[in-house]
Structures are given as structure tokens and as C-alpha cells.
N, C-alpha and C positions, 0 to 999 in steps of 0.2 A: 483454434482454440480449446484453453483446455480448465475444468474444473476441477479445484480441490473438496470434497468432503471434509470433518473435522473429526473423524473416529478420535476415540482415548486412549492414543498410543503415542510413544515418544518417537524422537525422530529415526532411531536405529530399528523400531518397530516393535519394543516390549510395552505395553499397558499400563500406565503410570497412570491412576486417578488427579493425580495434581496438574498433571497437562491435558485435563479432557479439554479444557477449551480452549487452546492454543496450539499446541504443542506440533502434534501430526505435519498439518497444510504445512505452515507458515517452516516447516523445519528441513522438508519436503522441498518447495521452492526454493532454500537457504542450497542445497543442497545440487540443485540442478546446474549446468552450466549456464554460464551468462550468457554467452551467446544467444543459449534456446531461450533463456526465461527476458530477453530483451527482444525477440524477435515473435515472440509467443504469445500473445496474449492471456490472460490467468485470472478467473474470475471462482473468488471464494464464496463458498455456500456453507454456510452454517447454520444451527438450529442452537447455540451457544449463545445465552448472553452476552456478549465480550466487550469490553473495557475501551475506552478512546485509545488508550496507547496499546492492545490486540490491533484496534484495525491499522494503528500507524504502522505497528511492526510488520502486519500486511502489506501493508502498501510497499511497505521499504524493502521488502523480500522480492520485491517485483509483479503484487497484481495491480491489475489495472480497474479492477472494482471489487466489492463486500456487499454480499447477497443473506441476509436474515433469513433462513426460513419461519415459519412457513411463505412462499415466494408466490405468486403469480406468475403463470406459464408465457404467456403472451406477455407479461410486463423481460420477463428471463430470455424470450426470444428476441425482442428488442433491444436487450441491450450489448447483446451476442449478435447481434444483425452490421448494431453498430459500431463494435469493436470491431469485427470481420471484415466492414467497410473503410473502417477507418484505415485498418492491416492492410488490405489491400491497393489502398490509395497511396500507403505509407511504402510499397515495396513497387509501385508505380515508381514514384516520387526516384526514389533509391535509382530504381532500372534508367529512369529517366537521364538523373545526374549523372550513371555511368556512362551513358552515349553520350550526354556532351562530352564527358573528360575525353572517350573511346576519342570521340568526330574531333575535339579540340587538337586531339594529342598526331591524329592521320591529317589534319592539317598543318600542323609544324612537321610533323614527317613531309611532305609534299611539300612546302614552303624549302623543307633545304634538301630535299631531291632537286627543284626545279632553281634552286642559288648552286647548289653543286654541278646541274646539267649547263646551266647559262655559264659557269665558272668554266667548264670546258668546252666550252660552246666559241670561248673568249678566248683560252689557251690556244685552242684549234685555228682562229682566223688569227690571233697572233704570232703564232707558228706559221701557218699560211704565208701571211705578209711577209713575216724574216726570210722565208726560204723563198719568194718568188724576188724578193730587194736582193738575195744573197746570185741568185742564182741572175737578176738581170745585168749585172757588171760584168762576169765572165760572157756571158751571151753576146753583149753590145760588141766586145772585140772579136768574139768569132764571126757575129755576123757582117761588120766593116769588112773584116778581113777575109771573107770569105765575095763580096763585093766588091772589092778592091780586085780580087784574085779576075775576075769576071770581067773587070775591064782591062785586065792585061792582054796584049795580046798572045796566044797559046798556038804555037803549033802542030801541036799532037793531040787532036783527037778524041781520045783519049784522058788524058787531060782534061781535057774542055767539059767532057759530060761528067768526069770526077768531081768540080768546080762547081757544077752546075746541081749536082745528087749533094755535093755537102750544103752549100746555100737555102737547096730545097728542104735540108732535115732540119739545118738550123731555125729556118723559120717554125717548122712545124713546131721545136722545143719552145720556140717562141711565146708559140701562140697554145702550146699547153699551159704552159706559167700563167699567161695570161686568164684562161678559162680556169686553174686553180683558183685564182683570186675572184674570179666573176662566180661561180660556187658558191662561197660563202657570201657575197654580195646579194646574190639570186636568194638563197635559203635566209637570210634574215631581213629581207627587204629595204636593201642596203642604195639600189639602184636607185639615180636620182638627176634629172636635167638638168641642162645650162642650154635653156634656149636665148635663141640669138636670132636678128635677121640673117638669112643664108640666102643664099642660091642652091638649090636643090643639087643642080648640074655637080659640082663642087665637090658635094659631102659625094657623090656618088662616084666621082672620079678619086676620091682618098680611097673609100674602101674599095677599089677596084686594086690599086696601087699597094693596099696590105695584103689581096689575096693574090697577088702576081707571085709569089712562091709558089704557091698551090697549084696554082693553073701550067706553072713550065714543068714543077713536078710532073703531072701527070701529061704532061705534051696536051696542054688543051687550049684550042682557039677561042678567043675570046670575042666577040662582035658586038659592039656597043652605038646602042641608038638615041642620041641626046638631043632635044630641043635647041634651035640654034638662039633661039631666046632665050632668057634668064626666065629661072621658075624660081620665083622668089616665095617665102614662106618663113616661116618663126619655128625652128627647133633648134634641138642639139647636134651643131655639127659632127661631133666627134660618137655620141653615137649613132645617129643615121649613116654614116662608114662604117661602124660595126654592124652594124646591120646590113646592109651589101656586102660585106666583106665575109661574112657570116653566110648568107646567100650564096655568094660565089664560091668560097672553099666548098660547101656541101654540094653545088654541082658539081666541081671538080672532083672532090673524093669519088663522086661514086658514078661519075664518067669514063669511059673505058679511053687508052693511054692512042691520042690523036684526034680524040673527039672535040667535041662544042660546047660552046657555053653562049649564049644568048642575054645580055641585059639591056633594058629598053627601059625609058622613061617617059611616059607619056600625062597630058594634062588636060584639066577641062574648069571652069571657072573655078569651082568651087574644091578642085580635089587634083593630087598629084598620084599618079601608077607608077609603082615600079614592077615590072617585071624581069625576073630570073628564069631561066627554063636553060634546060638540060634534056641531050637525048641517049642519058647514061641507063643504069640500072633499075629507074622506075621505084614507084612505091607499092608495094600491094594494097587490095583495096582495105584488109583487116588494119592496116597501119597509119593510115588516109585521119584515123580521127584519135590516135593519139601523139602521132609525130612531133609533136609542140610540149609533149612533158618532156621534162628533165632526165636526163641519162635512158633515152629510149632509143636506140638502136632498128632503123626500118629492117634489115635482114640476120637473123641469125650468120653469128661467126661475123658479124660487119667488123667487130672491134679491132682486128688487124690492120682495118685503115687509117685508125687512129681518133684519138677525139675522147672528149668526155662525155657525148652524148648530150651537152649543154646547149651548143652554139641556134638552134630551132627555139630551145625553149626561149633562150636572150631575146631574140628574134620578135618572139611574139608579145615577153614583155615590154621592151624597149616598144614597138611601134604602139601596144596599149597607151605605154604612157606620153605619149605622144597623143593621144586620141584616136588613132588609124589603127586599121586590122589587118589579117595575114591571112589569106588561105592556101593552101596545097591541092592543084590538081594532077591526075596520071592515070593513066589508062592500065595503069599494072605494071608487075616486073618486063623488062627491056625496052620498055616504051617512054623512058624519062619522066620529066613530072617540070611543071612548072607552080612557083610561088610570085603569090601577086599581094603587094603592099600594097595599100590605101590608106592615103594620108590628107589632111585636112591643108587648106590652102591658106594662106593668109591675104588678107585683103590690101596686098602692099605691089600693083602692079606693076608703079615707078620708082620703088625702094632701091633696087638694084640696078646697077647700068650696065652694059652687056659686057662680056669680059671675057676673054681669050680661052676657050678651053680647055688648051695646049700652052694653058702659060706657066705652065710646072718646066716643060722644057726649054726654056729659053735659057738663054747663055748669059750670067752678070759678070760683068766686070770683075776679073782676081781681086780678092778682097785679104785684109792680115785680118788670120786667124789665131785667138790664143786658147788652145786647150790645157784645162784642167783638170784635172783627174788623178786622186793620189793611187789609180791605177797604172801598170807601166803600160801593160798590154792594150788599155782603152786608150790612152794614152796614142802610144805609137801607130794603132790601128787607124785610128780617127783622124789621125796628123797624118798618115800617112795616105790615103783618101783623098781628104780636101786638097793637098801637094799633086798628087796625079791631076784631080781635075781643074787644078792652076792656080791654086792660091797659096800665098805666104802664108807657112805656120809656126808658130812658138807655142811650147808646153811649160808650163808649169807642174807640181805635184802639193801645192796647197795654200792656204790662203794668203799666209805674208810672202811668197813667191810671186803670186799670182798679183798683186797690188805692185808690186815691184815689176814685174813685166808691163801690166799697164801703162803705168809712166814712161816705162822707158820706149816701147813698142809702140806703143800709141794705135793697139790693134781696131780695127773694123768691128768687128765681132768677137764677144768671147762665151765660148761652151764651156760653163762654170758647170761643175760636179757640187752636189750640195754636201755630200761629208766627204767631209775632207778632216786629217789631222788635228790641225792645229785648233783654227775657227772655221764654222759651217761658211756656204755658199753664201747662206742671206746675209751673213756680216758683213762680206765680201761687197754683194750688191749696192748693202745700205753703204758704206761705206763710199764706193764708188762714185752713185748717186751723190750723195752729198759734197764728193771733192770736184768734182767735174760736171758741173752745169752749163757749160757751153756746148755749138755743136762737136766738141769732140769728144762728147761721149759715146762710147763704145753701145752697141746691141749687145744686152747679155741675155743667154738663155740657159735656164735649167737643164741640167742633165742629171736626171737623178731615179732610183730605183721607185721612190714613191708617185702611186697613180693616183686617178681618182678627183674629183673636182675639188677637195678640200686642197688638197697638196699644191691644183692649179692656181688656185685663187692665193696661196698663202704665196708663191712665188710669185706671182703681179704684184700685188701688195707690198712686197720687200722692196720690189724692184725693178724686178725682171721682165725683160720685152715679152718674154714667150716659156713655155716651160715644155720640156719635150721627156715623157717617160722614158726610160731603157726597156727594154734593148731597143738601144737605135739603129735603123739600117742604114745604107747606103741611099737610097730615094730620099728617106729622112733629112740628111744630109745637105742631097742636093734640093731638097725644098728651102731649108732654114738658107743655105744660101742666096736664095733665088729670094727670098724675100728682105735679104738686108738691103 
């Protein structure tokens, strides 16, 4: 707060009687810095009889009040207190406005950062999806070729071992490709289920098929104990097979060469319990509490064993999505471990007829097969494998050639790639379904690098009978032919 008395001086400090009523104070205020004049309340105190014009000029110069002497001290103090309070509130309002502006600016910056993070995450997911898609096609040809070599008689034991080594490492590479996608799905909460009425034994059997290369690669014996009667439940068979496979692969990975892994299924009225037991390295007590966390390795230096450290985390997530639970027990290092998955059972005691557990090993009548893929390595590998299995195989490298081959050869089954150079497999499937409505219509199986529920649903809605994601191995081809 600033007060100015009015001595009879000019603005430059020189005395001049003609300015003794108004000059000095007003001139001084006028010469003050505009910012200071605007922010500091100024009260004029004068003993002179000032005119209305002089009062107006004082206010115009920047004054907030004009007090004529003699004045009451209490009144002056009250005026000063009022202006001080107004000044403080004005500064507080300015500070609040500045704070709001800063908050809005920070919010905008945070929103921009979040948008950038989402963009980067989307690019990362697209990159992983593209990479996995591009890797699946060559992996299919390599895996099927390795499976074909294992079916051929080999006199040299060293060659047989090399074939087994190649097949095991290809299976490991294929699992890494799938895990790279699962990391993205896991971190973004995109894991979804497609529940249906199933026999739980079938899902376990499929999981063991998926994990067989890991067992073979470690020379591990599998002991499987399943109930003789169906175990009906409502669940996603693909995801439960993945649960079983991840647990068995984990058990094999930490077993010694020539070790043993036991898989069992026990049931009660309301629950089904899957147990996977190994007698390998075991889990130290401090690691038991965090073994299901993503990217955790239970032993220092275990990265040489392979994997991204997400398999058990996926098991926990998938089991939880099914309304179940999973826990692990281990007596410590060197004493192996047992994983126990508990799942609720659906009340469908008679909904599934008894089936032959070994149905997947049945030999069906040789079929006429058309293999359609623009990648010659995939065509040749799949075709050779099926020919060695006794089937008649023809091939096509594009959609138009596939339609011609279907009309000319009347195949029983068509293994049809989606990404073809002229028009995609979906268009081929639609045309086949539209033109062949009789019993001669072939069974269409989509072979694609796209995975997940959306890809499978699109294939089935388009007219395919089945959807098989790449990389495809020999066991998958045998299962496809057995279902024909």
C-alpha cells in the first residue's frame, strides 16, 4: 500500500506555487512503472481543496482512493485494510487462475503423452503381430519338413538324433513366436475365452500333444493318468490345452535328461483337478510366492533354458478366467515341483458321450487333399508329409488356381491359406460354398498366420469348417485328416 502527500512541487521536484494543489503526487504516480501502478493500491492524502477534475485525474493516474485532510485514523486504517484484503484476494485469484492454467496445461501434456504411449503400444503390437505372422509361414514349412524326416526310416543313428534336435528346436522357436504375441495380449488384457461343452480329457490330451517336442527334447518320460469316463465341463478347449502345455513344458524344461513328468486328472462332483508333477530342479521357497508373475525365472541364470518367463503367468490368468485357481508346491531346490489346477465343473453329467481317448491315433481312409499356399516351401512340405501318410495331394499357389483345382479334382479336404496373391482365402471359401451345395462339397480348413478368437470366428463365419493357425506341425495335420 502506497500513500502520497501533495507538497507544492512539480513532477521534476522543483517548487512551483501554481502546482501546489495537484502536481507532485499525480505526476509521481504517472511516472511509476505501469505494472507497479497496476498491482500496488495507491491512496492520495491531501490537505488542499481539490476540484472534481483533479480527483478524476488522480484516479486516472492509478489511485484507488482519495482522502482529504484532516482524516480520521481509524477510517484510514479501515480503508487500508479493505484495499490490502482486496489486493490479497486479487493475488490469490491470479495465483488460482495460474494454477488452473498450469493444471490444464499439465493435463494436456499428460493426455498427449498417454496418446503417444498408446500409439507406441499399438505400433509395438502391430509389429509383434506382423513379425509373428511373417515367421509362421517359414516355420510351418520347417516344422512339417522336420516331422516328415522323423517319419522316414533312417539307418544312421546320428542322423536320427539330428532330426530330433531340429524338430525340438523348431518347436521351441514356434513357442517363442506365440509367447511374443501372448505378452502383448497379457499386458493389454486382451485374453478372451470361447467356452463350450467339452470333455476335459480331450483338452489335456491336446496340451500334451503341443508339449511333446519339449518332452522329447529333454528326453523326459510322460506318465498320463486320466479317468476312463468323460469329464464334462464348460470351458475354452484351446486355452485349457494351452494351460496343460505350459505346465508340461515348464516341468520338462526344469527336469534332468531322462527325467519323468506325471500328468493326472482327478474329479469330484463340483471340481476337476489337473496335477502336473516333476522331479527336477524344484523351486526355492522365496520364489514360490512370485513364480506366477510375468517374466519371472525361478533360478538365476535359467535364461539359457529358453522362454520369455510368461508361461506360468498365462496359466494363472487363463485359469482365473475359467473361475478356477492354481497353486504350486515344492520342497525346494532339487526336489521337483507340483502344480495343481482346480477348475469348476459344469452340471452336464450326461452331455458328453464316452469317446476313445486314443481317437487321434486312428488311421482314416486316404483322402484327396488340395494344399493351397503361395509359399512353395509350405506347399511342398505339407504335401510331402500328407503323401507319406497315404493321401493323394494336389497343390495350388493362388485363389484362381485353387478354384480350378477344386472343380477338376473334387478334393475331400482343402488346406487353404488366407493370404493369397490374387484374392484371399475368404473369397475362395465363399465361392466354394456358393457353388458346391451338395454332398461333394470339400471340407475347408483355413491355414493362416492370424491367431486368436477373432481370426477363428471370421474363418468359420466365412465358410471354413476349421481354422488352424500357423505354424502347423505333423500332429496337427494328422488330427485334421482324422477329423475329415
